[in-house]
N, C-alpha and C positions, 0 to 999 in steps of 0.2 A: 458208428462205432459203438461196441458193447465193451464195458470193462468193469469187473468185479475188482473192486479195490482190496478187498480181504480184511478182515478185523484183526489178523495178526496172530492168531493162536487157534488151536482145536478145542471149541468149547463144548463138543459133543460129550465129553465125559461129565460135565457137570449136569447136563440136561439127563443123561443116563442116569446118574446118581439120585438125582430128585424123582425122576418116573420111576426108579425101582424101590424108592423108600428109605434111601440112606443118606438124610440130610446132615449127618455128622461128617460126612467126605465133602461135603461142599467147601467151606473155607480152605482146605488144603488143596484143592482142585481149582479153586479160584486164585489162589496165591501161584500156583504152577502157570496157569492160563495168562495171568497179568504179566509174569516175568517173561513169557515168550513173546507177548504182545511188544513189550518194551524192547526186547531184543530185536524183533522184526522191523522195528523203526520206521512206523508209518511216514513222518514227516520226510525222511530221506528216500522212502519208497514213491512217495508223491511226486518227487521231482522227476524220478524215472519214468512215472506215468505220464507227467507233463512232457517229457521229451518225445515218448511215444505219439502224444496228440498234436505236438508241433510237427513232426515228422508226417503224420498222415493228413492232417489239417481238415478233419470231418467237420460237415456243417451241422451234426447231430450227433450227440453222445448219450448213451444210456449207462447210468453208474449203479452198480449193486453195491451193497455194504457201505454205504456212505454213512458211517457211525458217528455219532457224538458219544465220548467214553469220559467219564471223571471218576477219580479215584486213586488211591495212593500216592496223591500230590501230584497227579498227572491229569490233565484235561487235553483231549484231542478232539478237533472238529476236522473230521476227514475231509468234508467238502470245503470248508474255509481254507483249509491247508493246501489243499489240490489248486483251488482258485489262486492263492497267493503265487504258487508256483508258476501258474500260466499267465500271470500278470507280468511277473518278473521275465517272462520270455517274451513279453510284447503280444501276447494272444488275447483275443477279445471273446470271451465266452461269459454267458449269463444263464442263470437258473430259468429255465422255461417252465418246470412244473417238478413237484416232488411228493411222495407219498411217504407217510410216517406208517412204518410197521411196528416191530416188537418193541416195547418199552420197559426195562426192569431193571431193579436193583439188587444185587447179591451180595451176601456178605462173604468177605474173604477173612483170612486169618490174620497175616500181618500186614496186608495193604487195607484192612477195613472194608467198608461198604464200598462196592464199585457199581456205579450206573451207567446205562448205556442204552441208546435210543438207535433203530436202525432205520436208514431211509433208502428208498432208490429214487434217482434223480436224473432228470433230461437237463442236460446242458445244450444250448444252441450257441453256434458262431453269431458274432454281432450283426452280420448281415443278413441273417434269417429272421423272417417275422414269424412269430407264434403266438398262438391263443387257443381258445376253447379248451382249457385244462379240465381234465378229470383225474383226480386221485382217488382210488378205491381200494379198501382191503376185501379180500376174499372172504365170503361168508364160510367156505370149506376150510376147516383147520382142525388141529388137535383140540381135544378137550382140555380146559385148563386144569393145570396141576399145581402142587406147591412147590415152590423153590425158595429154600431159605426162610420160610416162614411166611412167604406172600403168594397169591395165587398169580400164575403165569399164563398167560394166553399168548401163544407163539402166531404173530400176525404176517401174514404174505399179503402182497398187493401189487397193483399195477399204476403207472401214471400215463396219461395218453394226452397229447397236444396236437392240434393242427399246426403245420409248418408249411410256409412257402419257400421254395428254393427255386431260384430261376424261373420264377413266375408261374410255377405249379406248385398246386399244394397236395399235401399228403397228411394221412393220420399216422402219428409215430408213437408208438408204444413200447414202454420198457418195463420189463418185469422180472421177478425172481421167485419162482413158484418153490414149494417145499423140496428139500433134497431128502435123500434115504430110500429106502426099501421097505417092503412089508406094508403097515399102515400108511407110512409117510409116502409111499408111491400111489396108494389110493387116494389119497389125500391132495397130491400134486395132480392127479388126473382130474379130479374134481376141479381144481382150481383153474387148470388149462380149459376145461369145459366152461366154465365161468367166462374166461375171457374171450373164447370163440363166439358164446352166447351174446356177449356185451356187444362185440363188433360184427354181429351178423347183419344189421341194418345199415352199416356205415356205407356211404355212398363214395368217399375219398377212397383213394388207393391206400392201402394199410402197410406200414412196416413194423413188425415186431422185432426187437431185440431184447436180449438179457441172457443172464445166466439161468438157462430154463430147467437145468436139472433133470434133463431127460436125454438120452443119449442119441445123437443123429447119427452116429456110425452104426450101431446096430439096430437103428431103427425102433428104439424103445416105445413104449404104448403111448406115452404123452406126446412123444414127437408124431407118431403115426396119426394120433388124432389131428395135430395141426395140418399135417400135410393132407390128410383126407377131407379137412374142411377148406381146402383150396390153397394154402399157403405155401409158397414156394420156397425152397432153401437156397440161399445165395451162395453157399459153398459148394452144394452139389450141381448148381447151374454152371459155376465156374471150374470146378475140379472134377466133375463126376463122382459117381457112388464109390469106385474104387480107392479113392485117395481118404485115408481116414480123417486127416486134419484135426487131430486130437488137441484138446484145449485146456485139460485139467488134470492135475494130480502133483504139483509139487509138494514137497514135504511141509509140514505146518510150520518149522522154524525157518524156511525158505533158502536152507543151506545146501540143499542137493546138489551135486556137480554134474548130475547127468539128468536128462530128461526123460522121466517115467511117467508121461501121461498115459491115461488109461480109457478117457472118454472124450466126446466131442459134445460138450453140452453149452457151450456159448455160442448162441446161433442169431444170424440175421434172416428173418423171412419177410415175404411180401406176398400180398394178395394178387398181385401181377407183376411180371419180371420178364424183360425183353434179354437183357444180358447182366452179368455181374462179374466184377473182379473183386477177388476177396484175397486180403492179406492177415496171416496170425502174426502176431508180435507177443514178444514174451515168451517164446517156445523154443530159443536156440541157446547155447551155452553163452554165447557172445552177449545175450541180453541182460545177464548179471551185471550188477554195478557194485563198484567198491564203497562201502559207507567210509565215514570219516573215522571210526573206529577201527578200520583195516581188515574187515572182512566182507565176503562176497554175499549178496542177496537177489533173489528174484524179485521183480517188482510187485507181485502177488503170487497167490497159490495157483490162480487161473492164467492163461494166456489172454490177451484181447483180441477181437476180431475186428476188421475194418473192411467195409463194403463199399465200392464203388457200383451203384446201381442204376440200370436203365429200366425205367417204369414207363410202359408204353401208355399213351391216353387211353387206350380201350385194350383189355385184355385178348390175349388169342381165343378162339372159339372153345378150345379145350379146356384152357385155364378158366374161362368164364364159366363154363359149365360145371367143372369139378368145385369151383369157389361157391356158385348158386347152390349147387346139391348139398355141399358140405355144410354150408350155412343153414340150409333149410332143415338139414338134419340134426345139427346141434340145437337149432332154436326149438325143434318139435322134443327134443330130449330134455331141455330146460323147462319146457312145460310141463312134462310129466313128472 
């Protein structure tokens, strides 16, 4: 399963104001984002996500935007809150690995200083053995810039673990490359190239999950890089290329009453794939839940994706050739 937990507000205006050289706007923008984050009520959203996990019963889960946030009299540990909900449902999941990405403290107006740390996490079901954890930030990133009087480095990364399921071992990777267009798209492609190069010598079958921020429906450049490197798309294997399978685009305040998704960026890919069954969760109006304050919210601004995969012991002739040639190509590119 891959699930973006969502910070709970649109923080892009804060970053854009800083990058454009308007620091005086930042406190007000922080106040606005913080108020939206409180309204979108992660502690209750986490309960809806725990219900999704209970229904799907996945062996392995890749979580993105597992934030720790403190400020304005509020402290939210997204991972700990989700784990509490899982335990309350009698579910046994443990943290198999995590990578720390961006850490920042920004000045608000009324809310004062707000600090946050972003993590990507792999959860494993209690009956799944894991090990050989690698957590790594990408070298490709935006140049540091000033945000509220401090230098900010926006970091992205991946966390990879070996996992044994039903006697078979796999390399399971969770990642969340840079979103956006223009320079951000170039950075994202550089990050995906780093991931491909890191995995090119891997002997185990590889499963990559994440909010990849590259559209599988329109076959955007980053997605195409992964496919050309030999990674098969579980959704395409299951539903075919004609089915859009869109996964992202709920309103920042999560109150939209219709589904207006516009891209398929939450992906499950595998280096060898016999067959797949894929379900999208959080993409139908009935997936909204009623908060204790009496309004409806979506669990996240993204849908979640659950894949049941058959990974053969040996890849097919065509898949092996594509995988081998793609990995050689990206290994050569990284050398250059």
